[in-house]
C-alpha positions in Angstrom: 81.7 80.5 -23.5 81.5 83.3 -21.3 78.3 85.6 -21.2 79.2 88.3 -23.1 79.4 85.8 -26.0 76.5 84.3 -25.3 74.9 87.5 -25.2 76.3 88.6 -28.6 75.1 85.1 -29.7 71.4 85.7 -28.4 71.1 88.7 -30.6 71.8 86.7 -33.3 69.2 83.9 -32.5 65.5 83.4 -32.9 64.9 84.5 -36.3 63.2 81.7 -38.0 63.3 79.3 -35.3 60.5 81.6 -33.6 58.8 83.2 -36.3 56.5 80.2 -37.7 55.5 79.5 -34.3 54.2 82.9 -33.5 52.4 83.2 -36.6 50.6 79.9 -35.6 50.3 81.3 -32.1 48.9 84.4 -33.5 46.6 82.8 -36.0 45.3 80.3 -33.2 44.8 82.9 -30.8 42.4 85.0 -33.4 40.5 81.9 -34.4 39.9 81.1 -30.5 38.7 84.6 -29.7 35.9 84.6 -32.6 34.8 81.0 -31.5 34.5 81.7 -28.0 33.7 85.3 -28.0 36.7 86.2 -25.9 35.6 84.0 -23.1 39.0 82.6 -20.8 40.5 79.7 -22.7 42.5 77.1 -20.5 45.7 76.8 -21.9 47.6 74.3 -19.4 47.0 70.5 -20.0 44.5 68.9 -17.6 46.7 65.9 -16.9 49.6 66.7 -14.6 52.8 66.8 -17.2 55.0 63.5 -16.9 57.8 65.1 -18.5 58.8 68.7 -18.2 61.7 70.9 -19.4 62.9 73.6 -17.8 65.5 76.3 -19.6 67.6 78.4 -17.7 71.1 79.3 -19.4 72.0 83.2 -18.1 74.0 83.8 -15.2 75.3 82.1 -11.9 73.0 85.0 -9.8 70.0 84.3 -11.8 70.1 80.4 -11.5 70.5 81.1 -7.9 67.7 83.6 -7.8 65.7 80.6 -9.9 65.7 78.1 -7.1 62.6 79.1 -5.5 60.9 78.6 -8.5 62.7 75.3 -9.6 61.3 74.2 -6.1 57.8 75.4 -6.6 57.8 73.0 -10.1 59.1 70.2 -8.3 56.4 70.2 -5.4 53.7 70.9 -7.8 54.6 68.0 -10.3 56.6 65.9 -8.1 56.0 62.9 -10.0 57.3 64.1 -13.1 60.6 64.0 -14.6 62.3 67.4 -15.0 65.3 68.0 -16.8 66.9 71.1 -16.8 68.9 72.8 -19.8 71.7 75.0 -18.7 75.3 75.9 -19.2 78.3 74.2 -18.0 79.2 76.9 -16.0 75.8 77.0 -13.7 75.7 73.4 -13.7 76.7 72.9 -10.3 74.8 75.0 -8.5 72.0 72.9 -7.6 73.4 69.7 -8.3 72.4 67.1 -5.8 69.6 69.2 -4.4 66.8 67.4 -5.8 65.4 70.5 -7.6 65.2 68.2 -10.7 66.3 64.8 -12.4 68.6 65.5 -14.9 70.4 68.3 -17.0 71.5 69.1 -20.7 74.3 71.3 -21.3 73.9 73.8 -23.8 76.6 74.9 -25.8 77.8 76.8 -28.9 81.4 76.9 -30.2 82.6 80.4 -31.4 82.9 79.4 -35.2 79.6 77.6 -34.9 75.9 79.4 -36.1 74.3 79.9 -33.3 70.3 78.8 -35.1 72.3 75.6 -36.2 73.5 74.7 -32.4 70.2 75.7 -31.3 68.5 73.4 -34.1 70.7 70.6 -33.2 69.7 71.0 -29.8 66.1 71.0 -30.2 66.1 67.9 -32.4 67.7 65.9 -29.7 65.0 67.5 -27.3 62.0 66.5 -29.4 62.8 62.8 -29.0 62.2 63.3 -25.5 58.4 64.3 -25.9 58.1 66.7 -23.2 54.6 67.7 -21.9 55.7 70.8 -20.8 58.4 73.4 -21.3 59.3 76.3 -19.1 61.4 79.2 -20.2 62.8 81.1 -16.9 65.4 82.9 -18.7 63.1 86.5 -19.6 63.7 87.8 -22.9 66.6 85.8 -24.1 65.9 84.6 -27.9 68.4 81.6 -27.4 66.1 80.4 -24.4 62.8 81.2 -26.0 63.6 79.7 -29.2 64.6 76.3 -27.2 61.5 76.5 -25.4 59.2 77.2 -28.4 61.1 74.1 -30.4 61.4 71.5 -28.1 58.3 69.9 -29.4 56.6 70.3 -25.7 52.8 70.0 -26.1 52.6 73.1 -23.9 55.2 75.9 -23.2 55.5 78.6 -20.7 57.6 81.6 -20.8 57.9 85.4 -20.1 57.1 88.1 -22.6 56.0 91.7 -23.1 53.4 91.1 -25.6 49.7 89.8 -25.2 49.1 86.1 -25.1 47.8 85.7 -28.8 50.9 87.3 -30.0 52.8 84.6 -27.9 55.2 82.4 -29.2 54.4 80.2 -25.9 51.4 78.5 -25.1 50.9 80.6 -21.7 52.4 83.6 -21.1 53.9 85.3 -17.9 54.3 89.0 -17.9 57.5 90.5 -18.0 57.1 93.7 -15.7 60.5 96.1 -16.4 61.1 97.0 -12.8 60.1 93.7 -11.0 62.9 92.0 -8.9 64.4 89.0 -11.2 63.5 86.5 -8.5 59.8 87.5 -8.8 59.4 87.4 -12.3 61.0 84.2 -12.7 58.7 82.9 -9.6 55.7 84.5 -11.2 56.6 82.6 -14.4 56.5 79.0 -12.4 53.2 79.7 -10.8 51.8 80.3 -14.6 53.3 76.8 -15.1 51.4 75.4 -12.4 54.3 75.6 -9.7 52.9 75.8 -5.9 52.9 78.8 -3.7 56.1 78.7 -1.5 57.6 81.4 0.9 60.3 83.5 -0.5 64.1 82.7 0.1 66.7 81.3 -1.6 67.9 77.3 -1.9 71.3 76.2 -0.2 73.6 74.9 -2.7 74.9 71.1 -1.7 78.6 71.3 -1.0 80.6 67.9 -1.4 82.7 66.5 1.2 85.5 66.6 -1.6 85.0 70.2 -1.9 85.2 70.6 1.6 88.2 68.9 1.9 90.1 70.8 -0.9 89.3 73.9 0.6 90.8 73.2 4.4 93.6 72.0 2.7 94.0 75.2 0.5 93.3 77.3 3.9 96.3 75.7 5.5 98.8 75.6 2.4 97.8 79.8 2.4 99.0 79.7 6.2 95.1 81.1 7.6 95.0 81.2 11.1 92.4 79.7 12.9 91.1 82.8 14.3 91.5 84.7 11.1 88.3 86.4 10.1 88.3 86.0 6.2 86.8 89.1 4.1 86.0 87.8 0.0 86.4 90.3 -2.2 85.0 89.9 -5.8 86.1 92.9 -8.3 84.5 91.1 -11.3 81.2 91.1 -13.0 79.9 88.9 -16.2 81.0 89.7 -19.4 77.9 90.9 -20.4 78.1 93.9 -18.1 81.7 94.8 -17.4 80.4 98.4 -16.8 79.1 96.8 -13.4 82.7 96.9 -12.2 83.6 99.2 -9.2 87.6 100.5 -10.5 90.0 97.8 -9.3 92.5 100.5 -7.8 90.0 101.7 -5.1 89.3 97.8 -4.7 93.1 97.6 -4.1 92.9 100.6 -1.7 89.8 98.8 0.2 91.7 95.6 0.4 94.6 97.0 1.8 92.8 98.6 4.6 91.1 95.4 5.5 94.7 93.8 5.4 95.8 96.5 8.2 94.0 94.8 10.6 95.7 91.7 11.8 92.5 89.7 12.6 91.5 90.0 8.8 92.9 88.5 5.8 91.5 89.2 2.2 90.6 86.4 -0.3 90.0 87.2 -4.0 88.1 85.5 -6.1 87.4 84.9 -9.9 87.2 82.7 -13.0 89.8 81.7 -15.3 88.8 84.8 -17.3 89.7 86.9 -14.4 92.9 86.2 -13.4 94.7 88.8 -15.3 92.2 91.4 -14.0 92.7 90.3 -10.1 96.3 90.0 -10.2 96.5 93.4 -11.2 94.4 94.6 -8.4 96.2 92.6 -6.0 100.1 94.1 -7.5 98.5 97.3 -6.0 98.4 96.2 -2.6 101.3 96.5 0.1 100.2 93.2 1.7 98.8 90.6 -0.9 95.6 89.2 -0.3 95.2 85.6 -1.0 94.4 85.0 -4.9 92.0 82.2 -5.6 91.3 83.5 -9.3 91.2 80.9 -11.5 92.3 78.1 -9.2 88.6 77.1 -8.2 86.0 75.3 -10.1 82.4 76.3 -9.0 82.0 73.7 -6.5 85.2 74.5 -4.7 84.0 77.9 -5.0 80.8 77.6 -3.1 82.6 75.6 -0.3 85.3 78.3 0.1 82.4 81.1 0.0 80.9 78.9 2.7 84.1 80.1 4.8 84.2 83.5 4.5 82.9 86.1 7.3 81.7 88.8 4.3 81.9 89.0 1.0 82.5 92.4 -0.8 81.6 92.6 -4.3 80.2 94.1 -7.6 76.7 93.3 -8.7 77.5 89.5 -9.7 76.3 86.2 -9.2 78.6 85.9 -6.6 76.2 88.0 -4.5 73.3 85.8 -4.9 75.5 82.5 -4.1 76.9 84.0 -1.0 73.7 85.0 0.3 72.4 81.4 -0.6 75.1 80.0 1.8 74.1 82.9 4.7 77.4 84.7 3.9 76.7 88.5 4.8 77.8 90.6 1.7 78.3 94.6 1.0 77.4 95.0 -2.6 78.4 98.1 -5.0 75.6 98.6 -7.7 75.4 101.0 -10.8 74.3 100.4 -14.0 71.4 97.4 -12.5 69.2 98.5 -9.8 69.5 96.8 -6.6 65.6 96.9 -6.6 65.5 94.5 -9.7 68.8 92.4 -9.2 69.9 92.9 -5.6 69.5 91.2 -2.1 65.9 92.1 -0.2 67.1 90.3 3.0 68.6 93.7 3.9 69.7 93.0 7.6 73.0 91.1 6.7 73.2 92.5 3.1 74.1 96.2 2.5 73.9 98.2 -1.0 76.4 100.9 -1.9 74.4 102.5 -4.8 74.6 106.2 -6.3 72.2 106.3 -9.2 72.8 108.8 -11.9 70.2 110.4 -14.2 70.5 107.2 -16.8 70.2 104.5 -13.8 69.9 101.8 -14.7 70.7 101.2 -17.8 71.4 97.2 -17.8 69.0 94.3 -17.5 70.4 90.9 -17.3 67.0 89.2 -17.6 65.5 91.9 -20.0 68.6 91.4 -22.5 69.1 94.8 -22.7 71.9 97.1 -22.6 71.5 100.9 -23.3 74.5 103.7 -24.1 75.9 105.3 -20.6 75.3 108.6 -20.6 77.3 109.8 -17.8 80.7 107.7 -18.5 79.9 104.9 -15.9 80.1 107.8 -13.0 77.3 105.5 -11.3 80.0 103.3 -10.1 83.4 105.4 -10.7 82.3 107.9 -8.4 81.7 105.5 -5.2 84.7 106.5 -3.2 86.5 104.1 -1.2 85.3 105.8 2.1 81.6 105.0 0.9 82.3 101.3 1.2 84.6 101.3 3.7 81.8 102.7 6.0 79.3 100.2 5.0 82.0 97.7 5.6 82.6 98.5 8.9 78.8 98.8 9.8 78.1 95.6 8.8 81.0 93.9 10.5 79.9 96.0 13.9 76.6 94.9 13.1 78.0 91.2 13.0 79.5 91.4 16.0 76.4 93.2 17.8 73.1 92.7 15.6 71.1 95.5 16.6 69.8 98.0 14.2 71.6 98.0 11.0 72.9 101.4 10.3 72.1 101.0 6.4 68.3 100.6 7.0 
């Protein structure tokens, strides 16, 4: 299931699943305020939870950004059994990292009713008798429904409403202009998580995936001294408006290929194969096309081997950063202040906002009609990105003050 399909389903979800609990919370809040004369009420259970459910469905990049929060919950409740609900596309990222104990894969077939799929999942989750459920997915109706109806004694999630109107036992405020990583981390702290320093959690790479990548590089006749430049021309189906024109990516990649010490490597999933192939067909010296050839574990292993990633605003940006791979990212509909890299010395951004930027929010589950015809991305020139790429390569060769800062 791609994320555009999941987004459309999310708009259909949450009606009867959330309304009942919302009404109960609202009534309970009014009664509590009358009885306590508005004194603060302790909502989290006094006893540490033995079974915790964490919901995080949306996006590879968002799950990478949630790594710090997963660690925060793991440290605070080190004796608890933690279960992560996620999608199959994301399930590999923190496999073996010790941030949770088990996972539940959520999926919904195209012909299946989304409310029925969520109700079926919640029925099975109720049998596990969770003490605490935490929703790290922002304003997603699907995720909110799972957290609210999983049968947990206490629930924590984000919202724009006052606490007494919330479907959650405890609510973490959703602040529109905050960075995604901060919003998820604040939610973890509200849920009783430990305070830890900012930073991404490095995914664990298996030996099998390392061997696979070494053999693939050998088959592609990549020389030992060759510097690999990763190219990601894709963006998740939720907002394809984030894609810089593929024709410009092709010109940029050809400029890189004109230097014999560099090879370009194009990444992408199965759904991106035709789009990536179109870009490579425009090049005189084709780059290495890996679109549709790698599962997520193999892609992580291959990302670790590249020298630099040039990418749209997408999950691969944060995945590369978690692997300590420098990046040059291109932003437009979403703001880098909300969804970009903040460790800026090895992560440069090309961003030319227009009057309507930003118009997309992944964690806020919102998209607005573009008033400028996508000009924020379309008008970024090849020269703009090429300059940033050469500045980054110069900086990596001689790490003094980065020019983009």
